[in-house]
N, C-alpha and C positions, 0 to 999 in steps of 0.2 A: 206621474211619479213612477219610479221603478217599483214594481210590485202590484200596480193596478191590474195589469193583465193577469198576473198570478191569481189575485183574489177573484177575478171573474172566472178564470178557469176552475178555481177550487169549487165554485158553486155547482159545476157540472158533475162533480164526483158524487156518487151515492153516499149519503151520510148514514152510517151504520152505528147505532147506539152501542157503546162499548169499544168502538174503534176510535181512539183519541187522535191519532196522527193521520193526516192526509198525505198522499204520495209527494215526494220531493219533486219540484219543477225547476229546471234550469232556465235562467233568463240572462240574456246578454247584458253585460255591464261595461259601459264605456267602449263598446265595440271590440274589446280585447279579452276580457276575463268574464267567465260565466258565473253569475251569482245564483246559487241554488236557494229556493225558498221551500220551507216546510211548515205545515199548519198543524197545530195541536189543540187539544181541549183540556181545560182544567178539570179537576174533580167537580162533580155536580154540586150546585148550591140550591137547596130546596127552600122555596119561599111561598107563603100564602099571602093574601092581600094585606097590605100594611106591615108586613114583616121585614126585618132588617137582617142582612148578612154583613158582618164586619169580621172576617176570618182572621185568626191569629197569624201575624206576619211570618213568624219563624217556624210554624208547624203545619200550615195549610199546604200540603204537597206530600212528597216532592213532585214538582211539575216535570212532565216529559220535556226533554230538551234535545237539541242537536248534539251528538257526541263530539266532544272537543279533542284536541284544540282546534278552534275555528275563529275566524274574524267576522263578527256580526255587523253587517252593513245596514240592516233593516229590522225594525220591530214594530208591529202594529197589532191591534186587538179590537175585538168587539164582543158583545154579549149575544149568544144564540140560545135557542131552546132545544128540546129533545129532537125536533125535526130538522135542526140545522138552520132554521130561519132566523134572520136578524131580528132582534127584539128592540122595539122603540123605547126611547127614554120615558115615554108616557106610561109604559108598563113596568119597566125596571129602570129606575134612575141610577145612573152610575155616579155615585158621589166621588169615588176614585178607585183606581187599582194600582197597587205597588208590586213590583217584581223584585225579589230580594235574593241575593247571592250570599249564602251562609259564610263564605270565606271573606266577605268584605270587599273583595275584588276592586271594582272600578270606583267605588264611592269614597270620596275624600272628605266628606262633610259639606258644609259647615253645620247643618242643622242636625243635631243629635236625634230628634224624633223621626227623621226621614233618611234611613240608611239604604234606600232602594237603589237599584241600577236603572230601572225604567219605572215610570209612574206618570199617571195623568188622570183626568176625570171625564166628565160627560162629553167633552170635545174629542175624546180619544178615537172615535170611529173615523174622524176626518183629519186628525192631527197625528202624524206618524213620527217615529224616530227613524230617520235615515241619514246617513253620513256621506259626505261628498269625498271624491278623490280616493286617496289611499287610507283614509281615516276609518277606524272601526273599533268597536268594543270587543276585546279578545277574551277567549276563554281557555282554560287549561284542560278541561274535562273532569276536574276534581270538584267542581262546584256542586252544591245542592241548592236547587232553585225552589223557592216557595213564594207565596203570594198573600197579600192582604187585599181581599176583594170586599169593597164596601158598596153593596147593592141594596137598593130599597124598592120593594115592589109597591107601586102606588095605585094598583088596580083597586077600585071601590073606595079610595081615600077621598074624603071631602076637602080637607085643607092640605092640598098637595105641597104648597110652598113651605108651610110650617113643618111638614113631614120631612121633606128632603133637606131642610136647613137644620135638622136635628135640634129642635127646640128643647131647652132644658126646663125643669120644673120651676126654677126661679126667674124665668123670663118674664119681663114686665113691659111688653110693647104698648104703645109705639115708641116711647122714649128710651126704654132700657131693655131691648130684646137681648136674649142670650141663648146661644146654641153652640155646640161643638160635638166632635165625634164621640166624646165620652158619654154624651147623652143619646147615642145611637149604638148601644152594645149589641154584640152578636146575638141573633135569635130573638131579640126583643121586638115589640110592636111600636111603630112610630106614633108621633103625636096625633091624638084623636082616634087612634085605633087600638088603644090599650085593652079594651073590653070586647074586641071583635071575636065572634064565634065562627066566622067563615072558615070552611074547610076546603079550600080550593088550591092546595099547594101544587106547585109546578117546579120542574128542574130547569136550572139555567147554568150556563157555562161561559167561561171566558175563552173565546176562540182566539188564539194568538199565532201570528205568522212570523217566522224568523228567516231573514235573508242573510246568507253567509257565503264566504269564500275561504279558501285555504289561507293559512297564515304564511306569508312569504316575507322576505327581507324588505319589501317595499311597504308593507302594512305599518301604519302608525297607530299604536294603541291609544284609546281615549279613556279619560276618567271623567267623573261627573262631580260638580260642585252644586250644592243646593243652598239657595238663599231665601229668606222670608221677610216680607215687608213688616211683620209684627215684631221682629227682633230689634233690640236696642243695642246689643253687643255682638252682633253677627251670629253667634252660636245659640243664643237663648231664644229659640224659635217657639212661638206660641201656636203657630200653624194657622189658627183661625181668629177672626175678630167679628164684632157686631157693629151694625150701622143703624142708628135711630131713623125714624120715619123722615123721608125726604119729600119735599114738594116737587111738582113737575118742574123740570129744567134745573133743579138743584142737584149738586153733586157732592159726594163725600170723597175726600182726598186723604190718603194715608201714605206717608213717606218715611224712609229710614235710610241710613248709610250702612252698607256692608263692606267689610274689609277683605280684600283678596289676599289669601294666606300665602301665596307663592307666585313666582313668575308663571304665566299661564297663557297658552295660545288657544283662544276660544274658537270653536268651529261651528257649533250649533247652540242656539239659545232658545229655550221654550219657556213660556209663562203659563200660569194656571190661575184662572178666576172662576167665580160662580155666576149664576144668573144675576143680572144687575150690573155686571162688569162693563165698563165703557172703554177703558184703555189701561195699558200697563206700559210704563216707560222705564228704561234703564239708562242712566247717564254715567259717564266715565269721568272720574276725578283723580288728580294726582297732586299731592301737596296742597290740597284745598282749592285747586284751580280746576274748573270744568274744562276737559279736553274735547268733549263732544258727546254725541248720543250713540249709545251702543245698540239699542233696540227699542222700538215703540210699536206695539201691536194693539189692534182693536178686535175684540171678540166678534164672531159672526153668529147671528141668530137664525134659527130655522124658519121656513115659510112654506113648507110643502105639505102641510097637514099634520095634525098632532100625532098621528100614528105612522108617519113616514120615517123609517129608520135612516138616520143621518141628516134629516132635514125637518125635524119635528118643530112645528110652529110654536114660537115663544121660548124654546129651549136654546141655551148656548150650545152650539154644535161644532164650533171650530175656533181655534186661535192660531193664526199662522205663525210659524216659527221664523226666527232670524237665522239664515245660513250665510256664512261668510266665505266669499270666493278666495280671499286671503285671510289666514287666521287673524283674529282681533287680538292684538298684543296687550297683555296686562302684566303689570309688575307687582311684586310682593309689596303690600302696603297700600296699593291703589284702593280707591273707594268707589263703590258702585252705589249711586243714588237710585233707590227703588221707589217708584210712585205708582200706587194702585188707585184707580178712580172707579167709583160706583155711582149709579143713579138709582132711582126708585123703580126701575124697570122690573117687571115681575110677570109670572105666569097669569093667564086669564083667571080671574077670581082670587088673585093673591093680594098682597098688601105692599105698601111703599117702604117698609122697613125690612132689614135683612139680618139674619143671625148666622153665625158660624161660617161666614164667607172666607175666602182665602186669597192670597196674593203671593204666589211662589215663583221662583226662578230655577230652572234646571239648565245648567251650563255644562256642555260637553266640550272638552278640550284636552290639551297636552300640557301636563305640569312640567316645570323645569326647576328643580331644586334638589339640594342634597338633604339628607335626613336631619342634620342639625338645624338647617334653616327651617324645615317643615315644623320641627318641634318648637322652635322659637316662635313661629307665627301662630301655632295653636295656643301656646302659652299666652301670647299677647292678646289673642282674641278673648281669653278668659279673664286675665288679670290686668289688661291694659298694657300699652307700650311704655317703655322707659322714656323719660326719667320718672322715678317713683318718689312719693312723698317721704317715705322712710324705708329702710331695709326690713324693719319689723313688719310693716304693713304688707310689703310684697311677699315676704316669707309666709305670712298668715294665709294669703291667697294661694301661694305655691303649694302649701302642704294641706290645703283643704281636701277632704276625702273625695268630693266630686271631681276636683281638678286632677288629683292623683289618678283616679280611675279613668277619667276621660283621656288624659295624656297616655296612660298605659295602653289604651285601646288602639293607639297609633304607634305603639312601640317606643314611646318616649318616657324617659326617667326624669322626674322632676328634680332629682338631686343634681343632674347635669345643668340645671338652669339657675342654680344658686348665684353664679356670677352676675346674671342679669339683675338680680335684686339689689346688687350693690351700686347700680346706676341711679343715683339719688338726685332729685331736684334740689335746688338751693332752698334753704329754710324760708318759710313764708311764701312758697310758691305752690299754686294749685295747677298741676299740669293740664294743658289743653288736650282734648281728645283728638284722635286722628280724624281727618276730614275738615278740620278747622285750622286755617293757617293765619299767620300774622296777628294773633291775639295772645296776650298774656294776662294773668291775674295774680297779683301779689297781695298779701294780707298781713296785718299786724293786729294782734289781739290787744285791745285797749282796756279790757275789764268787763266782767259780767258777760253779756251777750253782744257787746259792742266791738266792732271791727273797723279798722281803717283799711280801705280797699283801693288799690291802684290798678285800673283796668286800661289796657292799651289795645288799639285796633287800627285798621287802615283809615286814614284821614279823608278818603274820597268816597266813603259809603257808610251806611248805618251799621252799628255793631252794638252788642250788649251781652249781658249775662242774666240768667234767671236762677232762682233757688226754690227747690221744692223739698221740704223736710220729710214728707211722708210717702212719696213714691217717685218714680222716674218718668213722669209724663209732664207735658206742658200745662195741661189744664189745671188752673189754680196756682201755678207757680208765680212767685213774686219776682219781677224783672226790673232791671235798670238798663235803659236803652238810650244810646246817643243817636239821634236822628234829626230830621228837619221838621219844623212846624209848618203850619199852613202858609206862612209868609216866606218860607224857604230858609229861614234862619235856623242854625243848628241849635238843638235843645237837648237836655238830658232829663228823661222822665222815669218815674217809677210806674210800673203797670202790673196788673194781674192778668196773666196770659189765659187765653181760652183754649178750647179743644182744637188744636191745629190751626189757630189763628192768633192774631196779635193782641186780642183781648181788649181791656179797658184801662184808661189812664186813671191812676189813683193819686199821683203827685205830679202836676203838669210841669213844674220847673224845679227839679230836685237839686238841692245845694251841692255844688261841686267846684273843683278847680280844674280847668282844662288847659293843656299845653299841646301845641302842635309842632312837630319837627321831623324832617326826613321822611315824610309820607305817612307818619303815624300820629294819632291823637292819643294823649294820655289823660285819663280822667281819675282824679283823686276824690274820694267821697267816703262817708262813714255810713254804716248800716248795722242794724240789730239782726243777728242771725242766731236762730235757735238750732243748735247742732245736736239736740237730743231726740230727733225724729228717727224714723225707721229706715230712711234712705239718705237724706241730706245730699241731694244731687244738685250740681251746678251745671246748667246748660249754657254753652257758648254758642253764639250765632253772629253771622255778619252777612251782608248782601253778597250775592255771587259776583256782581259787577258794580261799577261805580253808580251808586244810586242812594240818595238820602231819604227816599220815601219808604218808610217801614212797611214790610209785607212778609207774610209767612212764606209765600211762594218765591222762588228765586233766591233762596238763602242757603248757606252752608251751616250745618248744625252738628253738634256733638255734645256728649255729656260725660262729666267726671263725677262719680258718686263717692260719698264719704261714709265711713263706718257708723252704724247705728250707735247712738249714745256717745258719740265722740266727745272727748274732753275739750272744752273751749280752748283754742290756741293750739290744739294738736289734731290735725286732720288725718283721717285714715281712709284707705280705699275700702270700698264695699264690693265684694264679689256679686255680680248681678244675680237675681233670683234664678234658681234652678230646681 
């Protein structure tokens, strides 16, 4: 890789405490243009055994930087100590580092909690940001660069896994573990070390190298989009999630669909997982049809000894990136199916459950859109795409304080979007979400909690809906599914869905009237729906390809949620939790 020689040369320089920048080194780039690399140090992070650094993103700095304007072709980093020596993950675990540009610069969203330009975790020593050809992240020289460094010193820690997974006080493993970065606040002591009296503090630094070239007319500026497997509406990123104890050879699978907000030429895709990660796959969909695989990568685990920087035994030390020789073309409204797979793999002495793990996508590319289109796509990611159930419901979402502020952060005025709210669905129709094609759901309120429902879907595969009154997850949702029985005959069942699985049958042959015409099956049935819950979400799903065997994997899914306490017969959108 470009920069490997530079990093080796850098180790030959005398490391002097207080001298944060190493001399710039020119390196030939593509045989024509010289890329200069320069290495810097962050401010010191002082940690004793079991202590956590989680520096404030917008105030830790400012970081030393290459004077702009420049085109950044390379960014890589590692943790070093006062002597300049590389620090192994077994001493200081790198939960993550995020590099932030105060001007907002290259970051286009979609995850509000992740506004960084560059960011990665324990795999960062071996996983670089480097951009092919004429592509680069450009600067103006007006930026103020800061960092969120989440380092955990695990020296003398007994339960290292619980420590680095940021276990929360309400965690109840093995079935209900819970951890997140909020339970690892800056300067606190990690799990099991709360009462430590060790006074062995040391200084640590993020050593970062920037490779850059002058900005010329040939340079193509890059922006970054961030997606999260925990999001249900693309922008509502929870960032981390928990996994109950798994048996050997058992896996945990979490999937979601993320909506691409604009036409976008993807150049580099990087993913982020924690220890236990097995694979992360991104599939490309358009109009509910899978067009192909965009990226699939498996983490690499160290085997060179627990204290060998970059190859620490048992630690996740690298996740290869996907780099496209020709830009991967995405259209506004395309769907990316994110699939994060974990196993019970753990550090020696650890356990088969995981807390606070992640499944993130960092996508660098070139956006193609005008400002109006961008504002519309941001609005659709929050309030859903048209048609809407009513103008009143759309306007309620459009004028929500969070929506107003979020849109304003991108220079968008929600008043300009009022015409979108006039695009209304026919009465008695619940709009299907993006990512689900060839399905419709119409309803007629027949009194009390009783509804007559007409569900249509493709006649060559299983399809169905599910309803969850109290949250927006599959687990516990009541579902009606048209599929095939053991004899191969088509059936219509009521089920209670499980946690990312098809769950159990509660009514093997649900009364209905089925008609098939023109490649579609129409199912008319009645159901009792309690619309006084906190969420009232309708999940739509069908098989990705002709197949009547019901299965969670290989399906297209999406959700439309209704307003809490909705009046029977009057359905309302719910803005997803924020």
